[in-house]
N, C-alpha and C positions, 0 to 999 in steps of 0.2 A: 170298128164294130166287128165282133167275132160272130161268124155265122154258125148255124146249127151243125153243119158238117164238121166244123173245127171243134166245137164242143164235144161232138160225138167221138171224134178221134181222141180227144183228150180223155174222155170218160172210158173208152174201150181200151185204149193203149196203156193206161196206167203211167208208169214212169217213162216208157217209150213215147207215150203220147205227148210228153212235154215238148218234143221236137217240133210239134205242129202249133204250139202256142205262140201267137204273134208277139205278145209282150216279151217272151223269152228270146225271141229272135232279135228284137230291138236291143235287149241287154247284150246279146252276143256281138252286135255291131258296135256298141258304144263302150262296153266294159272290156278290160283286159281279159285274156283267156282264163287266167287263174281265178279272176273275180267271177267270170261267168260260171265256171265249174262250181265255185262256192255257192253261187246263187242257185244252181241246179240242185246241189245237195240240199240246200234250204228248201227248195220247192218240193223235193221228194218227201220231206217231213209232212208237208201239207196235202199231198196228193197220193193216197193209197191206191191199191190196184183196182178197187171197185167203188162205185158211188154209193152213198148212203141216202137213198130217197131222192126227192126232187123238191126244188123250190116252188113257190106259188106260180112263177112265170114259166115253169116247166124245165128250167135248167137243173142239171144235177148238183147235188150237195155232197160233201165229203166229210168224213169223220176225222177230226184232228187226233193226234196221239194222246191227248188228254181226255178224249172221249166226247168233247164238245163238237156238235155238228155245225160246220161253217160252210157258207157258200163259196163257190169258186171266186167270185168277185172279192169276197173278204180275204181269201188266200192271196190273191194277186196284190191287194193293198198291203197285206202284212209283209209279203216278200219284198215288194217294192220299197216299203219303208225301211226294212231291215238292211237291204242292199245299199240304198242311197245314203242311209245314215253312216254306214261304214265308209263309203266313198267320201262323204263330207268330212268325216273325221280325219281321213288321210290328207285331204286338201288343207284343212285347218292346221294340222300338225306340220305339214310341209311349209305352209306360209309362216308359221311361227318360227321355224328353224331359219328360214331365209331372212326374216325380219330382225334377227338378233343384230344389234348394232355392234360395230367394232369396239374393242376394248371394254367389253362388258362380260359379266358372268351370268349364266342361266341360273334359275333357282336350284336345279339339280347340281350344277357345278359348285355352287355355294354350299349346298348340303354335303357334297363329297369332299369339301375342304380345300377347294381351289382358291387362290388369291391372285389378284392382279398385281403385276410388277410395274405396269405402266397404265396411268389413268386416262390417257388420250388427250390430256390438256396441258400438262407441264412435265418437267423432269423430276418431280418430287420422288424421293426414294432412290435417286441416282446421283453420282458425282464422278468427276474425272479421276482416273487413277492417280493417287498421291496428291490430289488437289482437294481443296475444301468445297469448291463448287463445280460447275460444269463448264467446259470450254465453249468459246463463242461459236465454233463451227457446228456445234450440236444445237438443235432447236426442235420444236414441235410444230408441224404444219399439217393441216387437214387430218388430224387424228393419228399421226405417225411421227415417230422419232426420225429426224432427218439429219444427215451429215452432208454439209456443204463446205468444201475446202479447196484450197490450192496446195500444191506441194511446197510452196514457199511460206505457208502460214507457220507461226510459232508452234512448237510441239504442244504446248499447253492448250492451244485452241482446239486441237483434235485428239487429245489424249483419250485413250480407251475409256468408255463409260463402265462403271462398276456399280452394282447394287450396294445400297447402304447396309443391307442385311447380308448375313452369311448363311449357307445352307450345307447340310451334310448328306441326307438322303432325300431325293426329290424327283418329281416328274415335271419337267419344264417344257412348255409349248410356246412357240412364237411364230410370227410370219415376217418375212423380209423380201424386199425386192431391190434391184440395183441397176445401175447403168452398165453398159458394156465394159468388159475388161476389169471388173471390180476384183479386189482381193481384200477379204475381210474374214471374220469368223466370230463364233460365239464360244466363249471360254467359261470354264467352271472350275471350282476348287482353286480360285485365284487367292493367293495370300498377299495382302496389301502391306508392304513394309518397305522402307527406304533401302533395305538390303537388296531388294529386287527392283531393277529399273523398269522392267516390262511385265505386263500381265502374263505373257507366255513364258516367263521365267519359272512360273509355278503352275499356271493353269493349263488344263487339257483343252484343246481347241477342236471344235467341229468346224471344218473349213467352209467358207463361202467363196466361190470363184465362178467366173463366167464359164459358160459351156465350152467356149472355144478360144477366146482371145486374151485370157489372162496369161501373161507370159512371165515365167514358164509354167505356172501352176496348172493351167488347164491341160497341159500335155505331160504331166508327171504323175504317175501313180502315187497315192498317199498325199497329194496336194490338190486334189479336185474337190468340188463341192460335195459335202457329205462325209468326206474322209476325216479320220482323226489325224490331224496334220502331222505328217512325217512319220506316222506310226502304223496306221492300218488303213487300207484302201477298201472302199465299198465295191462290190462286184459289178454294179450297174450305176451309171451316173444319171440320177433322176432329176437333176436340176432343170428348171424351165428357162425359156429364153429371157434375155435381159428385158427388164421392164414389167415382168409378170411376178405376181406374188408367189413365194415359196413357203412351205411349212416345214419347220424343224420341230422335232420332239427329242428330248434328251432325258432318259430315265437312268438315274444313278441310285441304285438300291443296295446298300451294304456291299459295295464293290462290284456288283453286277451292273455293267454298263450296256445300254441299248440305245442306238441312235436311229431315228426315222427321218427320211426326207420325202416330203409330199406323200405321206401315207405308206411308204415302203421302208421296211427295216433294212438298214444298210450296214450296221455294225452291231455285233453282239459279242462282247468280250468280258473278261474279268480284270478288274484293276488290282494292282498291288500283289499279284502272285508271281511265281517264278517266270512264267511266260511273259508277263507284262514287263518285268525287270529286264528280261533278255531283249525285248523289243527296244527298250530305252537304250540299252548298251550299244545298239547298232545304229543310233541316230545322233544328231547334234546335241540332243538333250542329255546325253551322257556327261557333257561338260557343264550341265546346269544342275547342281545338286539339289535345288529346290523344286525341280519339275516333278509334278504329280506326287509330291511328298505329303501334301496336306489333305486330310480327309474331310475338312470343313473349309469353306471359302466362299468368295463372292462369285456372282455371275457377271460376265463382262461382254460388252459389245465392242468389237475392235474398230478403231478409227485411224490407227497409226500407219497402216500400209500406204505407200505413196503411189500405187499403181492406178492406172485409169486416167481419163481426162479430168481436168479441173472442173469444179462446179458441184452440183448436187450429185452425190454418188450413191447414196444408200438410204433405205428407209426400213424401220422396224415398227411393228404394231402387234396387238393381241398377245402381249407377253404375260403369261400366267404360270403359276407354279403351285404344286401340291406337295406338302411335306409328307415324306414316307418314313420318317424316323420312328414313328409309333408302330409301324408294321412289323 
């Protein structure tokens, strides 16, 4: 219940009088400071410096900017509704974002041209490199592509997965997590041909490695997680601890290559120019004439590295791509 003295302060003080309004005090305690100031600005629209007559019960009435005379109680209801509708909208939006199931696209993503490369149920759209199907060490468990292998398994069982489709200019996003001491990678521009035994004979690799115990990769620049393997090192290692999900994004747009790890840009370079060719000349890839040669190719998930303990080693999910060729 607001007393007459408080109404008087509100009427005499104009905008300053808002400080004495109990309902606004409650807003200050409940709402974030920025929302409070927004509510105060809204309140100022409804509370001019002087009252416009009085209500039948004797309380002051104020004129709205439209010219309509409204009581203070009506102003409070209007402000409360406006403020809480905004808060409710933020809550609903946040809940919708959190509720998005893995391996799905939002309506906005669909409108923007994103496509899923993994449906969360099977390996449709993928095959093992130089094979017709997928190796037995690859499976789908709990909505993620899983690699479970021993180092004695036949190579065909864990051969690198590649997409059925090929891509030229694209924005690729995916999530991965791994056991300790993993060594893997995501490759692109992979040219599938019996001429090349391995995906990395042609494909450029964004490295996946444990933060500390992948030997020797975790201790060598250009071989840590997020690096372009053996080519360019990211300045900060943003990989998370083993067992946690990591996010990769690879944007390859007409030769301009950008790599992101867990939201941080780690590489920004240009493919196929003199500087790129000079980098190749200083690495083992100088002896691989197909490396980075092709401007169109498959996406690949590496399973062939033997490092780490046997068993379930690696998981991938939320793999999606956007074609940039039309840009």
